[in-house]
C-alpha positions in Angstrom: 14.6 -16.4 0.6 12.7 -17.8 -2.3 9.0 -17.0 -2.4 6.3 -19.3 -3.7 4.1 -18.0 -6.5 0.6 -19.1 -7.6 -0.9 -18.3 -11.0 -4.3 -16.7 -11.3 -6.2 -14.2 -13.5 -5.1 -10.6 -13.0 -7.6 -8.3 -11.4 -8.5 -5.0 -13.3 -6.9 -2.9 -10.5 -3.6 -4.7 -11.1 -3.4 -4.0 -14.9 -1.6 -0.7 -14.4 1.1 -2.3 -12.3 1.4 -5.2 -14.7 1.8 -2.7 -17.6 4.7 -1.0 -15.7 6.3 -4.4 -15.1 6.1 -5.3 -18.8 7.5 -1.9 -19.9 10.3 -2.1 -17.4 11.2 -5.7 -18.3 11.1 -5.2 -22.1 12.9 -1.9 -22.1 15.9 -3.5 -20.3 16.3 -6.3 -22.8 19.6 -5.9 -24.6 19.1 -5.6 -28.3 15.3 -5.1 -28.0 13.8 -1.9 -29.4 13.4 0.9 -26.9 10.3 2.9 -26.3 11.5 5.7 -28.5 11.9 3.2 -31.4 8.6 1.5 -31.0 6.2 3.7 -29.0 3.1 1.9 -30.1 4.5 -1.4 -28.8 5.3 0.1 -25.4 1.8 1.7 -25.3 0.4 -1.8 -25.8 2.5 -3.1 -23.0 1.5 -0.3 -20.6 -2.2 -0.9 -21.4 -2.0 -4.7 -21.0 -5.5 -4.9 -19.5 -7.0 -4.0 -22.9 -6.3 -7.5 -24.1 -9.0 -8.8 -21.7 -11.6 -7.1 -23.9 -10.8 -9.7 -26.6 -12.8 -12.9 -26.4 -11.1 -15.9 -25.0 -8.2 -13.8 -23.7 -6.8 -13.6 -20.2 -4.0 -11.8 -18.4 -2.4 -14.2 -15.9 -0.2 -13.3 -13.0 2.2 -15.1 -10.7 1.4 -13.8 -7.3 3.2 -14.4 -4.0 1.4 -15.2 -0.7 1.8 -11.6 0.2 0.1 -10.5 -3.0 3.3 -9.4 -4.8 3.2 -9.8 -8.6 6.3 -11.7 -9.8 5.4 -12.0 -13.4 2.6 -11.9 -16.0 1.6 -13.2 -19.4 -1.3 -12.8 -21.8 -3.1 -16.1 -22.7 -5.2 -16.6 -25.9 -7.5 -19.6 -26.1 -8.2 -18.7 -29.8 -5.4 -17.6 -32.0 -7.5 -15.2 -34.0 -7.3 -12.8 -31.1 -3.5 -13.2 -30.7 -2.7 -9.9 -32.5 0.8 -10.5 -33.7 2.3 -10.2 -37.1 2.8 -13.1 -39.4 0.4 -16.1 -39.8 -0.1 -17.0 -36.2 -3.6 -15.6 -36.0 -4.7 -18.1 -38.7 -3.8 -21.1 -36.6 -6.7 -23.4 -35.8 -7.2 -25.6 -32.7 -4.4 -23.6 -31.1 -3.9 -21.5 -28.0 -1.1 -19.0 -27.6 0.6 -16.7 -25.2 2.5 -13.5 -25.5 4.2 -10.8 -23.5 5.5 -13.0 -20.7 7.5 -10.9 -18.3 9.1 -11.6 -14.9 9.9 -8.9 -12.4 13.7 -8.4 -12.5 14.0 -9.0 -8.7 12.4 -12.4 -9.1 14.5 -13.7 -12.1 15.7 -17.3 -11.7 12.8 -18.3 -9.4 10.9 -20.3 -12.0 8.1 -17.7 -12.5 8.4 -17.8 -16.3 8.1 -21.6 -16.2 5.0 -21.6 -14.0 3.3 -19.0 -16.2 4.2 -21.0 -19.3 2.9 -24.3 -17.7 -0.3 -22.5 -16.7 -0.9 -21.5 -20.3 -0.2 -25.1 -21.5 -2.7 -26.4 -19.0 -5.3 -23.9 -20.1 -4.7 -24.9 -23.7 -5.3 -28.5 -22.8 -8.5 -27.7 -20.9 -9.7 -25.6 -23.9 -9.3 -28.6 -26.1 -6.6 -27.2 -28.4 -3.9 -29.4 -29.8 -1.0 -26.9 -29.9 0.4 -23.8 -28.2 1.9 -21.1 -30.4 4.4 -18.5 -29.1 7.0 -16.0 -30.3 10.2 -14.8 -28.9 13.3 -12.8 -30.1 17.0 -13.1 -29.9 17.0 -10.6 -27.0 15.1 -13.2 -24.9 17.6 -16.1 -24.9 16.7 -17.2 -21.3 13.0 -17.6 -22.3 14.0 -19.2 -25.6 15.9 -21.9 -23.8 13.1 -22.4 -21.3 10.5 -22.8 -24.1 12.7 -25.4 -25.9 13.3 -27.3 -22.6 9.5 -27.4 -22.2 9.2 -29.0 -25.6 8.4 -26.1 -27.9 9.9 -26.4 -31.4 10.9 -23.7 -33.8 8.3 -23.0 -36.5 9.8 -20.8 -39.2 6.4 -20.5 -40.8 5.3 -18.4 -37.8 8.3 -15.9 -38.0 7.6 -12.3 -38.8 9.2 -8.9 -38.6 8.1 -6.4 -35.9 9.3 -3.3 -37.7 13.1 -4.0 -37.9 13.0 -6.7 -35.2 13.0 -10.4 -36.3 10.4 -12.4 -34.2 10.7 -16.2 -34.1 7.7 -18.6 -33.9 7.5 -21.8 -31.8 4.9 -24.5 -31.4 4.2 -27.1 -28.7 2.2 -30.1 -29.8 -0.2 -31.0 -27.0 -0.9 -34.4 -28.6 2.5 -35.6 -27.4 2.1 -34.3 -23.8 0.7 -36.4 -21.0 -1.1 -34.4 -18.3 0.6 -34.3 -14.9 
């Protein structure tokens, strides 16, 4: 039976569980670096709540009626706090999101899409004219979803995360009409 999920800000007492969800999700991606290869990255995932100490930064969760967390993402209203490699942190009038993950038992239920749409809506409300994101070849399902939502490849945002190529995307909000 498919559950309904609503997006809201994560509560501090949920950060540890969200961190475990992120570590579990990313460590299972085929072709993605493992914890032994990039321990600092996985430490960042495990301590996801630390992002909320940055200005204009939120951890969003998709939660079922029963309170079960089906997925999470970090939203940045101001790209200077985005914290990735490459040039993304220099983008102006832009929001971004990173570290989107869906619990493996809820894959295929549209959770990634509702989290992405929530970030797009936040960017519009924040008055930004674009949303910047990154993904990798290991994340082909997400990659396709982003393209289907109107994100376009932006090679100027690409960077290397150690030996891992990371690919940038932009969504122009000027072309989107609010629902």
